[in-house]
LUMTI-959309 format. One record per residue (C-alpha): residue in one letter; x, y, z. Coordinates in pm, whole numbers, plus 50000, padded with zeros to 5 digits. Example, Ala and Ser with C-alpha at 12.3 -4.5 7.8 and 13.67 -1.06 7.14 Angstrom:
% LUMTI-959309
- A,51230,49550,50780
- S,51367,49894,50714
***
This chain:
% LUMTI-959309
- M,50000,50000,50000
- N,50146,50333,49898
- K,50173,50590,50173
- Q,50150,50960,50119
- P,50460,51151,50228
- A,50419,51327,50560
- S,50506,51658,50401
- Q,50240,51646,50129
- Q,49980,51917,50172
- F,49611,51831,50190
- D,49291,52033,50201
- V,49161,51929,50542
- P,48782,51958,50577
- L,48688,52149,50891
- S,48452,51955,51117
- K,48172,52160,51266
- P,48106,52275,51522
- V,48459,52372,51620
- F,48524,52365,51993
- R,48723,52679,52066
- G,48728,52969,52309
- Q,48424,52978,52535
- K,48285,52674,52352
- H,48582,52453,52430
- L,48541,52089,52522
- R,48571,51957,52873
- I,48710,51603,52891
- A,48726,51386,53202
- L,48982,51109,53233
- V,48842,50824,53440
- G,48988,50487,53521
- M,49067,50223,53777
- P,49407,50222,53950
- N,49709,50138,53732
- S,49516,50175,53407
- G,49757,50435,53264
- K,49532,50736,53324
- S,49807,50953,53472
- T,50050,50850,53197
- L,49797,50959,52936
- F,49742,51293,53109
- N,50117,51358,53129
- A,50161,51271,52761
- V,49931,51551,52646
- S,49935,51798,52933
- A,50057,52154,52924
- T,50378,52253,53097
- S,50183,52409,53382
- I,49882,52227,53520
- Q,49618,52323,53773
- T,49607,52093,54074
- G,49341,52094,54339
- E,49144,51884,54585
- L,48786,51780,54524
- T,48578,51975,54773
- G,48583,51831,55123
- T,48829,51554,55034
- Q,49199,51488,55004
- S,49155,51346,54653
- I,49364,51532,54397
- Y,49252,51626,54050
- V,49470,51781,53778
- E,49350,51998,53491
- C,49506,52171,53192
- P,49419,52302,52844
- V,49485,52072,52547
- Q,49488,52144,52175
- I,49322,51875,51959
- G,49375,51982,51600
- F,49150,52286,51557
- D,48962,52206,51878
- E,49046,52330,52225
- A,48969,52133,52539
- R,49013,52138,52914
- L,49133,51799,53032
- V,49053,51688,53388
- S,49212,51377,53537
- L,49007,51253,53830
- P,49124,51025,54111
- S,49105,50654,54033
- I,48768,50495,54098
- Q,48660,50129,54122
- S,48281,50153,54102
- L,47992,50399,54112
- N,47793,50223,54385
- N,47805,50290,54761
- L,48111,50506,54735
- S,48323,50645,55012
- H,48301,51021,55057
- D,48614,51092,54849
- D,48502,50873,54558
- L,48148,51008,54582
- V,48269,51362,54517
- A,48438,51241,54197
- L,48104,51093,54085
- Q,47928,51418,54174
- Y,48166,51604,53947
- L,48094,51366,53659
- L,47721,51417,53711
- W,47692,51785,53795
- G,48027,51964,53784
- D,48003,52305,53948
- Q,47621,52308,53934
- L,47489,52094,54219
- P,47133,51959,54188
- L,46842,52064,54406
- V,46895,51770,54642
- S,47235,51918,54736
- A,47117,52276,54774
- H,47114,52241,55153
- E,47478,52132,55171
- Q,47731,52383,55299
- D,48017,52257,55085
- A,48102,52416,54753
- P,48060,52218,54429
- P,48310,51930,54393
- A,48527,52124,54147
- P,48530,52485,54025
- F,48441,52405,53664
- A,48162,52266,53450
- P,48087,51893,53416
- P,48260,51704,53134
- D,48121,51694,52782
- V,48279,51354,52726
- I,48436,51085,52942
- I,48750,50900,52840
- Q,48778,50578,53037
- V,49131,50437,53037
- V,49132,50059,53079
- D,49407,49803,53115
- A,49366,49568,52819
- T,49540,49289,53013
- A,49257,49299,53270
- L,48973,49411,53044
- E,48701,49201,53204
- R,48743,49371,53543
- H,48748,49720,53386
- L,48435,49654,53180
- E,48226,49649,53499
- L,48311,50016,53550
- T,48243,50078,53179
- I,47891,49941,53218
- E,47830,50174,53512
- L,47975,50481,53339
- S,47755,50420,53035
- Q,47452,50492,53258
- L,47559,50853,53318
- G,47417,50969,52985
- K,47736,51129,52855
- P,47941,51062,52540
- M,48221,50817,52616
- V,48539,50688,52458
- L,48722,50378,52574
- A,49103,50391,52569
- L,49207,50028,52537
- N,49549,50081,52690
- M,49852,49850,52721
- M,49759,49661,52405
- D,50122,49560,52360
- E,50122,49389,52700
- A,49791,49218,52622
- R,49931,49073,52300
- K,50239,48952,52485
- K,50008,48765,52724
- G,49810,48616,52437
- V,49498,48830,52494
- H,49361,48925,52151
- I,49085,49188,52164
- N,48857,49287,51876
- S,48820,49660,51942
- H,48571,49702,51656
- T,48332,49444,51801
- L,48371,49594,52148
- S,48285,49936,52006
- E,47969,49797,51844
- Q,47862,49626,52165
- L,47913,49935,52382
- G,47806,50195,52126
- I,48113,50406,52194
- P,48447,50453,52015
- V,48712,50208,52136
- V,49068,50312,52057
- P,49359,50071,52108
- T,49649,50256,52268
- V,49996,50209,52406
- V,50006,50536,52595
- L,50355,50487,52729
- M,50487,50487,52372
- G,50246,50739,52221
- H,50046,50497,52007
- G,49678,50582,51959
- I,49676,50904,52163
- S,49595,51130,51868
- E,49318,50895,51750
- L,49179,50878,52105
- F,49133,51252,52151
- T,49005,51297,51796
- A,48744,51030,51871
- A,48648,51211,52192
- A,48592,51540,52009
- N,48393,51366,51735
- A,48178,51180,51989
- V,48059,51514,52127
- R,48033,51672,51784
- E,47820,51389,51647
- G,47617,51336,51967
- E,47716,50972,52013
- Y,47605,50815,52341
- P,47666,50465,52482
- H,47413,50192,52420
- P,47190,50134,52726
- Q,47356,49861,52932
- R,47043,49720,53091
- P,47057,49455,53362
- S,46951,49102,53270
- D,46586,49056,53177
- Y,46487,48886,53501
- I,46620,49184,53702
- V,46452,49435,53470
- E,46124,49248,53518
- S,46153,49254,53895
- L,46237,49626,53896
- K,45943,49739,53679
- P,45726,49866,53967
- L,46020,50052,54123
- N,46118,50193,53784
- K,45764,50322,53731
- A,45761,50489,54072
- L,46091,50664,54005
- H,45957,50812,53679
- D,45847,51113,53876
- P,45924,51458,53725
- E,45990,51595,54073
- L,46250,51327,54140
- Q,46413,51387,53803
- K,46424,51761,53861
- A,46573,51716,54207
- F,46847,51467,54117
- C,46906,51566,53752
- V,47043,51222,53654
- P,46925,50970,53391
- Y,46632,50754,53508
- S,46825,50434,53448
- F,47112,50549,53670
- L,46876,50663,53948
- L,46698,50327,53931
- I,47019,50127,53971
- Q,47141,50344,54258
- V,46813,50310,54448
- A,46791,49937,54371
- A,47150,49892,54498
- N,47055,50080,54816
- D,47323,50341,54749
- R,47387,50536,55069
- Y,47407,50881,54908
- F,47092,50853,54699
- M,46893,50692,54977
- D,46998,50963,55225
- E,46893,51234,54980
- L,46559,51065,54923
- E,46504,51049,55299
- Q,46579,51420,55338
- H,46391,51556,55038
- F,46118,51300,54968
- P,46032,51149,55307
- Q,45675,51098,55196
- S,45783,50888,54897
- L,46062,50689,55059
- P,45847,50423,55236
- A,45674,50333,54912
- L,46006,50312,54728
- L,46156,50093,54999
- Q,45851,49867,54982
- L,45882,49832,54605
- R,46253,49757,54642
- A,46179,49488,54901
- E,45918,49329,54673
- A,46169,49322,54386
- E,46421,49156,54612
- Q,46177,48881,54712
- S,46160,48755,54355
- L,46538,48717,54332
- P,46761,48440,54470
- R,46995,48686,54645
- P,46973,49031,54803
- L,46912,49290,54532
- E,47246,49468,54581
- E,47436,49140,54548
- E,47226,49036,54250
- L,47296,49361,54067
- H,47669,49327,54132
- A,47673,48963,54020
- D,47472,49048,53712
- R,47709,49334,53622
- H,48004,49100,53668
- H,47836,48839,53450
- R,47760,49090,53173
- A,48120,49217,53179
- A,48249,48859,53155
- T,48009,48778,52871
- L,48111,49092,52684
- F,48477,49012,52736
- E,48430,48661,52596
- A,48247,48804,52293
- V,48523,49047,52198
- S,48838,48859,52292
- R,49012,48530,52259
- L,49305,48374,52433
- G,49585,48248,52212
- P,49957,48228,52186
- P,50152,48545,52261
- V,50220,48759,51959
- E,50562,48667,51828
- G,50760,48756,51522
- R,50848,49103,51638
- G,50949,49282,51323
- W,51164,49582,51256
- R,50882,49823,51339
- F,50860,49682,51692
- W,51231,49715,51751
- L,51242,50065,51607
- D,50964,50171,51843
- E,51152,50008,52129
- L,51451,50220,52030
- F,51274,50552,51978
- L,50967,50538,52205
- H,51078,50333,52502
- P,51050,50547,52819
- R,51404,50453,52926
- W,51591,50397,52601
- G,51406,50640,52377
- L,51623,50938,52467
- L,51938,50738,52401
- G,51794,50633,52066
- S,51720,50996,51981
- L,52073,51101,52074
- G,52202,50811,51866
- V,52012,50936,51560
- F,52148,51285,51613
- A,52503,51151,51646
- L,52459,50933,51338
- V,52340,51229,51133
- L,52645,51431,51235
- F,52875,51136,51166
- V,52733,51075,50817
- V,52746,51443,50730
- F,53096,51475,50873
- K,53231,51177,50681
- G,53050,51263,50360
- S,53142,51628,50377
- V,53514,51551,50365
- Y,53475,51382,50028
- L,53227,51635,49890
- D,53444,51925,49999
- S,53750,51774,49831
- M,53556,51734,49506
- T,53399,52082,49502
- A,53520,52375,49710
- A,53877,52248,49748
- K,53925,52229,49372
- L,53775,52576,49324
- I,54003,52718,49595
- D,54309,52577,49420
- W,54186,52722,49092
- V,54155,53083,49217
- S,54442,53083,49466
- A,54687,53219,49207
- W,54464,53518,49131
- Q,54587,53809,49344
- P,54438,54126,49187
- E,54550,54475,49282
- T,54298,54692,49095
- T,53958,54774,49242
- S,53775,54589,48966
- G,54001,54289,49012
- V,53942,54293,49388
- V,53567,54297,49329
- G,53596,54009,49081
- R,53802,53801,49321
- A,53552,53882,49600
- V,53267,53754,49383
- A,53461,53437,49315
- D,53539,53391,49684
- G,53175,53446,49774
- L,53058,53182,49526
- I,53327,52940,49639
- G,53224,52998,49999
- L,52865,52928,49898
- V,52963,52603,49730
- G,53185,52506,50021
- I,52900,52548,50269
- V,52598,52428,50074
- I,52721,52119,49890
- P,52937,51944,50151
- Y,52740,52037,50463
- M,52401,52203,50428
- I,52234,51986,50165
- P,52340,51651,50320
- L,52225,51765,50665
- V,51888,51897,50547
- L,51838,51589,50328
- L,51893,51357,50624
- L,51658,51557,50847
- V,51388,51552,50579
- W,51433,51175,50540
- L,51390,51126,50915
- E,51077,51339,50915
- E,50920,51169,50614
- A,51004,50824,50755
- G,50819,50902,51080
- I,51128,50890,51302
- M,51142,51262,51376
- Q,50792,51259,51524
- R,50890,50973,51756
- I,51193,51164,51871
- A,50968,51463,51941
- F,50737,51246,52155
- V,51025,51111,52363
- V,51195,51444,52420
- D,50858,51586,52529
- R,50947,51473,52882
- G,51269,51672,52865
- F,51098,51977,52717
- H,50854,51982,53007
- K,51149,52019,53242
- I,51246,52346,53071
- G,50888,52470,53067
- L,50789,52384,52709
- H,50563,52122,52560
- G,50700,51851,52335
- G,50482,51986,52056
- V,50762,52233,51982
- A,51021,51955,51978
- L,50979,51899,51605
- P,51046,52267,51520
- F,51357,52245,51740
- L,51477,51945,51543
- L,51394,52122,51219
- G,51610,52406,51346
- L,51908,52182,51280
- G,51833,52245,50915
- C,51737,52612,50930
- N,51610,52835,51210
- V,51374,53023,50975
- P,51125,52739,50904
- A,51178,52614,51260
- I,51055,52941,51412
- A,50769,52950,51164
- G,50685,52592,51265
- A,50692,52684,51635
- A,50454,52971,51564
- A,50219,52727,51391
- V,50204,52471,51673
- A,50235,52698,51977
- S,50091,53022,52106
- G,50148,53269,52386
- R,50441,53197,52614
- D,50537,52873,52438
- R,50564,53049,52102
- I,50789,53326,52239
- V,51016,53102,52447
- A,51045,52840,52171
- S,51134,53107,51914
- L,51399,53257,52142
- L,51552,52917,52214
- I,51545,52798,51853
- T,51789,53075,51764
- F,52045,52888,51975
- V,51990,52561,51787
- P,52289,52513,51552
- C,52128,52537,51208
- S,52287,52373,50905
- A,52486,52691,50839
- R,52632,52703,51188
- S,52670,52324,51191
- A,52859,52356,50864
- I,53101,52602,51024
- I,53140,52375,51327
- L,53205,52077,51102
- A,53430,52271,50864
- I,53655,52412,51139
- G,53599,52182,51434
- G,53590,51865,51228
- K,53911,51953,51049
- Y,54116,52088,51339
- L,53950,51975,51665
- G,53830,51628,51572
- G,53507,51448,51656
- I,53537,51514,52029
- G,53561,51888,51971
- V,53255,51888,51745
- F,53058,51677,51992
- A,53155,51911,52277
- V,53021,52215,52090
- F,52687,52048,52021
- M,52654,51921,52378
- L,52726,52270,52507
- T,52442,52409,52295
- M,52202,52157,52452
- I,52310,52260,52801
- V,52276,52631,52723
- I,51930,52581,52570
- A,51815,52384,52875
- V,51939,52651,53119
- L,51795,52935,52914
- G,51465,52752,52888
- R,51432,52739,53265
- L,51517,53109,53294
- L,51293,53224,53011
- T,50989,53033,53138
- R,51022,53231,53459
- R,51026,53554,53258
- Y,50706,53447,53078
- P,50493,53279,53348
- E,50178,53217,53143
- T,50158,52880,52965
- G,50004,52745,52648
- P,49785,52436,52599
- G,49911,52081,52588
- Q,49951,51915,52251
- V,49815,51583,52128
- M,50108,51454,51925
- E,50053,51208,51642
- I,50285,50911,51594
- P,50264,50830,51220
- H,50332,50493,51063
- Y,50681,50425,50940
- A,50714,50493,50569
- M,50989,50482,50313
- P,51016,50838,50178
- S,50992,50876,49804
- V,51276,51038,49613
- K,51037,51303,49486
- A,50929,51399,49839
- L,51290,51414,49960
- I,51398,51638,49674
- S,51091,51859,49706
- M,51123,51914,50081
- T,51500,51959,50068
- W,51462,52220,49797
- M,51189,52399,49991
- R,51414,52428,50296
- T,51725,52533,50107
- S,51578,52736,49821
- D,51638,53063,50004
- I,52009,52999,49938
- L,51962,53146,49590
- T,51733,53431,49691
- I,51886,53537,50023
- V,52217,53373,50096
- T,52389,53414,49759
- P,52343,53794,49741
- L,52448,53826,50104
- L,52753,53609,50062
- V,52867,53773,49742
- G,52775,54122,49862
- G,52939,54068,50198
- S,53250,53931,50031
- I,53270,54239,49810
- V,53220,54476,50104
- L,53484,54297,50307
- A,53729,54293,50018
- L,53677,54664,49948
- L,53716,54750,50317
- S,54041,54559,50315
- H,54144,54718,49985
- V,54101,55073,50118
- G,54217,54989,50471
- A,53879,55060,50640
- D,53863,54714,50789
- D,54134,54816,51032
- I,53897,55068,51190
- I,53628,54803,51246
- N,53881,54565,51389
- V,54006,54829,51634
- V,53651,54901,51750
- F,53596,54530,51816
- T,53931,54480,51990
- P,53777,54464,52342
- I,53568,54169,52226
- T,53802,53985,51991
- S,54139,54030,52154
- W,54076,54121,52518
- W,53779,53899,52604
- L,53794,53615,52349
- G,54171,53607,52296
- L,54134,53606,51915
- P,54332,53785,51645
- V,54218,54145,51603
- V,54148,54088,51232
- L,53844,53873,51320
- G,53643,54180,51421
- V,53505,54219,51068
- P,53386,53855,51041
- I,53211,53897,51376
- L,53034,54214,51262
- F,52925,54088,50921
- G,52832,53744,51051
- V,52487,53884,51121
- L,52423,53892,50746
- R,52444,53516,50724
- K,52629,53260,50930
- E,52786,53106,50622
- L,52944,53444,50554
- S,53145,53422,50875
- L,53349,53128,50750
- L,53429,53302,50424
- M,53525,53620,50607
- I,53750,53425,50841
- Y,53935,53290,50541
- Q,53963,53635,50386
- A,54057,53810,50712
- L,54334,53561,50783
- G,54439,53553,50418
- S,54428,53174,50399
- F,54190,52882,50388
- E,54420,52700,50632
- I,54320,52879,50950
- G,54511,52626,51160
- M,54821,52827,51077
- Y,54680,53131,51262
- L,54452,52995,51537
- D,54535,52740,51807
- W,54281,52490,51940
- V,54168,52713,52227
- Q,54104,53005,51991
- M,53917,52781,51746
- M,53692,52640,52016
- T,53628,52988,52161
- F,53546,53134,51820
- L,53319,52842,51726
- I,53123,52876,52049
- F,53091,53252,52001
- L,52963,53213,51643
- T,52724,52936,51753
- F,52545,53161,52004
- Y,52601,53497,51838
- I,52318,53705,51683
- P,52096,53500,51450
- C,52121,53582,51082
- I,51909,53852,50917
- S,51654,53606,50775
- T,51600,53455,51122
- F,51559,53800,51273
- A,51308,53890,51001
- V,51086,53589,51072
- M,51105,53662,51446
- L,50979,54016,51386
- K,50681,53863,51211
- T,50603,53587,51462
- I,50684,53730,51808
- G,50700,54106,51751
- R,50962,54378,51757
- K,51017,54387,52133
- E,51092,54016,52167
- A,51295,54007,51844
- F,51530,54276,51972
- F,51539,54105,52309
- S,51657,53796,52122
- I,51952,53994,51983
- A,52051,54120,52327
- L,52012,53770,52470
- S,52224,53605,52200
- V,52503,53864,52229
- G,52509,53829,52607
- V,52507,53450,52600
- A,52771,53436,52325
- L,53007,53666,52515
- L,52949,53500,52852
- V,52971,53137,52745
- S,53260,53174,52499
- G,53456,53388,52746
- V,53408,53140,53029
- I,53499,52845,52805
- R,53810,53028,52690
- L,53923,53079,53050
- L,53858,52715,53132
- L,54047,52591,52827
- E,54336,52825,52900
- G,54348,52674,53248
- V,54356,52323,53100
- R,54636,52419,52865
- W,54831,52577,53151
- I,54799,52258,53355
- Q,54916,52048,53059
- V,55220,52270,53016
***
């Protein structure tokens, strides 16, 4: 079956109504202990969640906003619950929230306590069940279906069920219950997107569970009691479905019976008499009979939708890839391994590509040493084009091509899901992880991507931090200088330092911007082999600005630099920058001009270094401490003009200029400190 590339654009029909703003959804997560409810909440939650106690209890609920495609929702995770009958006080308050939210019924008007929670009742209930113990969880499902609310069943831990030989037909279970049933492996991100989409659609389409009536003999015995409870006054007072009220009264539920005694004392004797008569026709007490019948129906339903067989074997490559990328313990190592592999492939391939392209062009023009102004301009144009070739062909295109391949293959999205846990620690949601990874190619589309998936604080902080992600241009400089003169360890150290700086800045920036954005429901796509057409198309889209933006800047900057050198004006700039280059960073004074004009485009810095030093072999002029210091400074220094332009558009003038001040400060601080540390190491070695 042919799969569409992930990057292909589609016209997505907009489902109506759209749940946004004041009309947002409210979703309740419900489940028995150890079902994976908390894991699901953490997988989609915002970076800052609201925690509180249900009124009059010590039971904790957590709530946060969540973005589901175009829809907005408030997600509430309630304390675990075993049943809806004869509940303890703490569990009863959770049931009261499911029934009434912040609007208590008339029967509770006399109570002094506030509503169970300070927000409206849920529009839809997501019950998270353990697929390895489905029969036990289905008893709660049968009870929840009586609440008269749309429901979705999250059939969690399906991987563990298959390992135990439990094979569940989710389609048949959905037909039997009348609700969407979504197989999930929450711990690894599988099915989460489909689950929340199903929840939104269940409300949108008005889908309610099928009535889960007791067995016929119980229904027959309860007919007189059912008729008596069909009283408009009772319905108005309790504001619950008749079927649920009937079961609670029949089960002699303490809360409902107490409320009947307080508010309908004249009706209670007759109801108790009818209940006693129903019990006489049954072999066991009515409460026990209802429980046994519910257990029997859950067991029958389980047998109808499942079969026991041999454990699923033959784990293929997809299973092992998911174990590598999505495993809660090994996933981060797998992601770092992919990142290291990308750098290794680019590093090794770039040596050959550079020798076949830029190196040959450098040898060809090295004998041309013009003295006239026109000749200087001509040589500057040639140097600019050679610098372009030397950056784009050996480094930028291979790096972007590999990143596009990872995205189209579905690996990048898995990495984003795993690093979500790490992003939460710096105050961001994992939804912006993919733009961060795209920033390895180019910061411009990465910031635009962050603006598309995030809003408010997350958009600003993500945009500010993305400017510190080493894009392909900066990575090319790191690989071109560090790879050639500092080796693999030096290159790895620079990239690790950027991760540390981004993590620290993230913590600081999230304090500067306290408000948070909604959580994101991240989709884990199927693995797919990217087509050559998709790879070429996406790579071109992300590098096409080379011709329109970078080439004029490189050539123009090369000409300006050459003319400044030709007339001696570059000496003035270098003197002005002496406190930074020579005093603080310990670099040759002539590197002041490359630092200044590096803001045009990061690729331009490398070319200007060559021109300022008068050689493409910079190892003759810079030692290893100076190279490392300069690389770190260029890595964190002001983002290029195109990045600054997109920041003006996405986060505004104030934050864009703050980004410049931040990058200059970080570049000076980090590179200066690293220089002092490395000088200390060198002094010890001597």
